[in-house]
N, C-alpha and C positions, 0 to 999 in steps of 0.2 A: 343683206343675204342674197341680191339679185346674181352675185357671181357663183353661187351654190346650185349644183344640180340636186334635186331631191326625188328620191324614188320610195315608194311605199308599196309592201305587199301585205296584202288581207283577203278576207273571203267577201264575195258577193253573196246575196240572197238563193240566186237560182243556180243554173247547170254551171256556169263560168265557174264558180268555186273560187279558190284560192289563187290569185294571179299578182303579178307586178304591175304598177303604172308610174309614169313618169310625170311627177307633180309640176309641169311647166307654169301654168297660171290657175286661177280659181276655175276657168271654164274649160281649159285645154289640159286634159291628163290622160293620155292615151296609153294603151297596153305596151310596155316596154321593160325589158330586164335590163338592169345596169350591167354594162359588159364587163367591169372589174371583178365582180365576183364570180366570173367563170374563169379567171386567170387561173392558169395551171401553177401550181407551187410545188409539187413534187412529181418526178417521172418514175413510175413504179417499174419495177425490173418486168412484171408479168404483163406489161404493156398497158394496163389500167392507169389513170392518171388521176391525181389529187388536184381539186381545185381550191379557190378560197374559201368557198362555204362549207368544204367538207371539215373545216377546222372547227366548227360551231355546230351546237344541237339548236336547230331553229325555233323548237318549240319550248323552250325553255329560256329564261333570261339571260341574255348573252351579248358580249362587246366585242368588236373586232375593228381594227386601225390598220390599214395598209397604205404604203408608198409605193406608188407604181410611176417610175420616172419622175415626171413632173407633178403628179397628182397625188393628193392625200383623199383615201376614203374612211370614213367613219359608218360602220353598220351596227344597228343595236336590233336584236330579235328576241322574239319569245314573251312579247309584252302582251298580257290578256287584255281584252276588252269585256268587261262585265256585262253592260247591257247588250251589247250586239249578240255575246253568247246566249242570254235569254232569247233573243229575238230567233235566232237561227237554230236553238235548241241541241246547239253543242259549243264547245270552248272554241273562240274565235280569237287567233293570235295575230300580233302584228310586228312587221319588220319595217325599219326606217334606214334609209341610205344618204348619206351626204357626201357629193364629190366636189373637191375644189382644187385650184391651184396650190402648189405646196410653196406657200409664201407664209411669212411671220403672221400676218393679220389673219388669215383662213386658219392656219394651225390653232392659234388661241380660241377661236370659236370651236372647233373641233374637239380641243381639250376640255373647254368648257362644258359641252355636252357630254363628254365622255365622263368627268367627274360627277356630273349630275347622274349618270346612269349607274355608276358604282354606287353611290348614294341610294339610288332607287333599288339595287339588288340587295343592299344591305339592310333596307326597310327603314332607312334613315330620314330619306327626303321622297316622298312620292310624286314630286313634280312631273317627272317624265310620265308616269302611268296616267296622272290626270290630264297632261295635254293630249295624250292620244286619245283618251275617252273623249275628251272635247271636240278634238279635230277631224277624227275620222268617223264618218256616217256611210250607210249603205245608200245607195243611189239607185232607183228602180231595182230590177231584180237581177241583173247581170252587172252591176257596176257598184264601186263605191268612189266618195269625194273626198278630197281632203282639203281643210281650211287653213290655207297658208298663213293666214293672219295670225290665227291660234298659236302655230308652231313658232313664228317669229317672236311673238310676246313670251312665249316660254323660253325662248333663248336669251331674250334681252333681261328678264328677271332672275333667271338662276344664278348661284354665285359667281361671280367672277374669277378667273385665274390670272396668274402672273405671265407678262409677256418676256419676251428675250430682253428688252430693253431693261426690264426689272431684274433679270437673273442670266448671265453670260454662260452661267456653266449649266452645260446640257445634263440630262441624266445619266448614270452610269451605263457604259457602254455594255458591261459583261451581261449576258443573257441570264434569265431567272424562269426556269419551267418547273412549276411545283403543284402540289395539290390544292384546289380552291379551299379557301379558309377565309374567315373575316378579317384575320390579322394581315394575312397577303393582300387582301383587296383595299384595306385601309392603307397600306403602305403605297400600293399602285395609285390610289387616289390623291394621296399627298404628293406623290411624286408628279403625276399629270398637272397638279395644282400649280407646283412651284418650279417645275423645270421643262424646259422645251423638250420635244421629241429628238433623240439622237439621229446625227445624220448619217451615223454609221454605226454598227454594232457586230459584237463578236458572237457568233452562235455556239451550239453545243459542240459542234465539231473544231472550233477554233478558228475557224475561217471569218473574215470581214465583210458585212454585207452592208449594202447602202440603200436597197430596196426588198421589197416584198412585205410579209405581214410583221407588223412591229408588236401587236397586242392582240391576245385573245384571252377571254375571259367565257367561260361556259361551264355545261354540265358534262354528264356522259359523253365520252368518245366513241366513236363507232372503232376507231384504231388507237389505241392508248399512245402509240410512240409518234403519232402524226405531228405533234407541236414541235419536238425536237427535229423531226426529219424537215419540217417545213421552214427551219431556222428562224423560229419566232424569237422575237427579244423579251416579251413579256409574256407567260401563258400560264393560265392557271384553270385546271379542269379537275372533277371528282375523281378520275381514275386515269390520271396521266402516268406514263412510265416511260424510261430511258430505253432507247433501242440496245438490244443485246450486243450490236456491232461493237460498242465502246470497251464492253467487258473482253470480247475476244481480241481487240486490238491490245489492250493492257495486258493480257495474258501473254501474246506474241511477244510484246517488248520486255517483259520479263524472263521469257525463255531466252532472247537472244542475250541478255545481261549475264547469265549463267554460263560457265566454260563447259564445254564439252569433255567427256573423259578421255576422248582421244586425242585432245590437245594438251592435257596435264601430263608432268614427268611420271614414269612410272611408280617413284615413291609415294606420288600423292593420289594415286589412284587406288593403293591398298588401303584396306581398313585398319586403323590403327589396332596394336596388339593383336592382330590376327595370327593364330596358331598355326605352324606349319608341322603337323605330326611327320609326314614322310621325311623331311630332312633332318629332324631331330633324331628319329629312329635310325637313319644311317651314320650320323655323327656318333651316336652311343656304339654302335655295332663296331665302327672302326676302331673307338677307343678300347672296347673289351678285346677286339682283336689284337691289337698293338701290345696290349698289356700281358694278354696270354704269351705272345712269342717273347716278350723281354723275359717273362716269369721262366719259361722254357730254357731259355738261352742262358740266363744267369744261374738258375737252380739245377740244373743238370748238363754239366759240361759234358763234352764229347770224349773219347779215348784218345782222340789224337792230341786233344789240350790237357791230360791228366798228368800231374807233377811226376818226373821221373825218380823212379826209386834205386837207389844204390845197391847193388849186388855184394854180398857178404863174401870175404874171401873164403874160399873152401879148398881144403887139403885134398891130394889125390895120392891114394894109395895104390901102389902097383904090387901085384903079387908077383 
């Protein structure tokens, strides 16, 4: 585990409160924030930006895997420490980050931890919670200390996962972003156990990605559509929702398929069996007029056309 960077975030007893520390050795653990969790994942239209940790709820058990160029990051958040919560008088939550070069050997270790984390969230195996309880302690008033030996022993003893040499087939590249459920988490755990992370994936917009946030498991999101907009490969949250943009685009495509009335032939723009009362009235009036005229002509001949009557011979008497 010497090639892994490890960071832990939790609370101190005093005024320093909650903060990150880089766990470089048992003795050297300076205050330092892992830079990759500040990476911007969405450019907001209103000028606000969304960073990696905006995709998770840090006070609830959550999991996040990020690929950034040649690095892999695994972050686990929201794991409570019962003993330190009692000492502090309020709930103490813990976050842990592992960062390593994106090579097969390191990915296998991160998948192994991620698999164990999902089992912890499902309450099937509490090894992760037990490791955190044992390895993280208050140190004076303003610091805390992490026992690296306990962390490494946990990784050695949790259930192994398969590496690329056992499975040449990557996980499905098609994205899946749905509501968090036991069924979905169990399927994700098996995927992490049996298959390498995809080198590229297809996001909800249909674009192909090769870096960015791969996996998110969390609770309530402040912005329900953020997992889609961040192009996550596997995302599960209790209140996840698709952006409305996809619906608008679909409606626009359907509208384009329908022909415009202006482009249709005249006979196709009329409603079938549509009555045209004015035209029928005109035709009937014309027919009646023709019939009347014919009746007059045939029934009442004019004097010029009357048959000639012969004049009888008359005798003329002269006086």
